N, C-alpha and C positions, 0 to 999 in steps of 0.2 A: 314699328318694329325699332327697340332701341338700336342704339348705331353698336354699341358694344356691350358686353356683359363677361364680369369678372370670372370667366370658369376656368378653374384649373385642374387639369388630370396630371397621373402620377405614372406615365411608361418606366421602364425597369430603367432605361437607360438615362431618361430625363431624373429619377429620381438618383438615382447613384452619381450623376454630377451634381445635383443638390446637395448632397451628403459631403461629397467631397469638397465642394466651394464651401461649405459650413467648417468642417477642418481645419483646411486650409487658411479661412480666416480665423478659425480662433487659434491657430499657430501662429499666423503672422501679427495677429495684436500682441498675443505674448510677448514674441519678439520683439515688438515695438517699447514695448518699456525699459528693454537695454538699449536698442538701436539709438531712439532721443533721449537726450539726456533728459528731457522733462516733458510726454507726450502731450501736445498741445489736445484740449476738449473734443477742436473741430476735427480734428484728425481724426478722432473714434467714431463721431458723428459720421463723417465722411465714410469709411470703413464699413459703417452696418449700412449706410447708403448702397454703397455699393454691394455688399452681400447679399442685401435685400433686393435689390436689381437681377444680380444675377439667380436666386432662388426664385424670383418671380416668373423670369426668363427661361429657367428648364421646367416651369411647370407649369407656364400655363396654355392653356387651349384653345387661345383665341388668336387671330390673328394681329388685330390691332394692338390688344393690349403686348402683345410679342415686340411690336414695335416700340411700345411705351416705354417697356424692360431697354430695351436697346438701346435707347435715347438717356435714362436712366445712368446706365451703366456708361456711356460715353461719357455724360458729366461730369459723374462722379469719378471715375479714372482718370479724365482730364485735372479736375482740381488735386487728386492723389499725387499725380504726376508731378505737379510743380509744389508741393506743400513747404511752408516755409523754405521756399529759395528763393531768393529774388535775379542768381545770375543768369544770364543771357541763354547760356545753354538748355538748363531745365526747364526755361518757359518756353522755348524753341522747340524743345520736345513735348513739350505736356501740349503746345498749339498744331504742332502737327498730326497729334492722336486727336484732339477734337476737331480740327479740320477733315480729317481724311473720313473717320468715323461720323462726322456730320454728314458727309457727301453719301456714305453708306444707308444714312436714315432717310435719305433724302429718295435713294433708288425704293426702299423699302416702303416707302409711304405711299411712292405713287403709283408699286405695282399691287398697293392693298386698297388703293381706290378704285383702280381698273377692275379688282378681282370683285368687288364690295357694288362695284357700279353693272357686273355682269348677274353677280348671283342674289345680291340681295343681302348675305350674309357674311359673319366674320369669325363665324366658330369655325376651325378646322375642318371638322368632321361634318358639319351640314356643307362647307364650301365643297368638298368630296365627294357630298352624294349628290349635288345640284350640277356640279362640272360634269360628273359621269351621266349624267341621263343626256347629252348632247357630245357631239364631236368637238373636239378641241379646233380654236380656229386661232389666228395671228391675234386676237388678245390678250388669250390665256397664255401662250407663249411667252409673249412679250411682258407679260405680269409676270411670269415665273421668272424667266432672264433678271426683271428687273431685285424680285424678292431677293433670289439668290444672290445676283452682283452685292447686294446690301449689305448681305450676311457674310458672305466673302470679303470683304473688307474688315469688319470683325474678326475672323480668323485669319487677316495678314495674307492672306492668297495672293499672288503674283496677278496681278504689278501694282497693287494694293498695300503693299507687305513693309514699306521704308517707314511706317510710321512707329512699328515693334520697336526697332533696334533705338530710333530717338528715344520713343518712351522709355525704354530700359536704363535708357543712358541717366534719365532724368529724374527718375522715381525711386523713393527710398527701395531700401531692399525688399523690406516687406510686400509691397507693392508689387513688386515685378513678381512676386511669387504668386501673386493673384491673378495679375496679367497673363504671366505663362501657362501656368498650371491649372484655371481654369478659362479666362474671358477667350482665349482665341479658338479653344475647343468649342465653345458653345457656337461660334459663328457659324461651323462645320457641322453640330449638330443638328441648327436650325433651318440649314438647307437640306438636310436629309430628313427630318420629322415633319417639314413641310412639304416637301414631295409626294412623300409615300402616305400622309393624310389626306393632303389635299389633292395633289394633281400627278398621282401613279395612273388612275383610271383615264383620265382624258389625254396626257400626255405618254401614256402606254406604246402609241406607234411610233415616237420618238425617242426612248428609251435605251436603243444603242448610240443613236449621236450623243446624248446627252450625258452618258455613260464614257464615251471615248472622251467630249468636251473636257470633267471633272478628273479623269484620269491624268490627261496632258498636261493638265491644270497644278493636280498636284506633282506630277512631275517635276515638272518645270521649278515650280515652288521649292520643292526637296533639294534641287541638285542647284536651286541657286541659294539655298542657305545652306549649303554643307560647300561650296566653293568659299563664299562670303566668309566663313569661317577661319579658314586658313591665311586669310589676310588680315583677319582682326588681332589685335593686341589689349583693346579696352573689353575687359571683362565682361560686365553686363550686357555691352553689344555681340559678345563671341555666343553671350549664351542663348540672346534674344534672336541669332542666327542658328542657334543648333535648335529650338524650337520649330523655326519655317522649317527647317530640313525634316522633323519627325510629327511634324502635323500633318 
């Protein structure tokens, strides 16, 4: 059995997010010619890599490939956040982005490994079918918790939120558009897509508890983002906290 197959599916929300990512990337690239005195060719390559990773993440129907595109987004976003800037602040912001999202990738990978050990499948639809055949146990619950925790890191959910304002302060303005406009939302999209496609059957008995946890997490993140907006004077950081409060 192959460990992973490049299977892509286009559900309405995923297709819409993919189209949004493409539109914002085109706008960001067009604005970059005015933002930089001379746009370096490496910047364009990194932007296209970032776009490709987001498109693949939106459309992948394979759990391992979601992890791969997750990591590609992290690497390209980290490189873009510190692009052509050797000052301490931007480098630190890019490192915070890379480290926190690296931790998220670590969680996702371990969750994927547990699910593969249990089901022998990585396709989301196949995982859902095989998990539905037997009652969920602690391993399945832990696997979903790891995967959801990793994706919520990408969504900058509390308590993993502090990478986003640092990255916003460091990144060029065109990159900030993609960070807040698409990448953060993709983390939330991945949590709900993985749940409804693969885990909604076996974890149906725990659905009320999961809903309560996610609702509390969302409310705490929104309240924190709104509160921090009032004390912030740095425009990019203010926009980052505004993103938190609206995610």
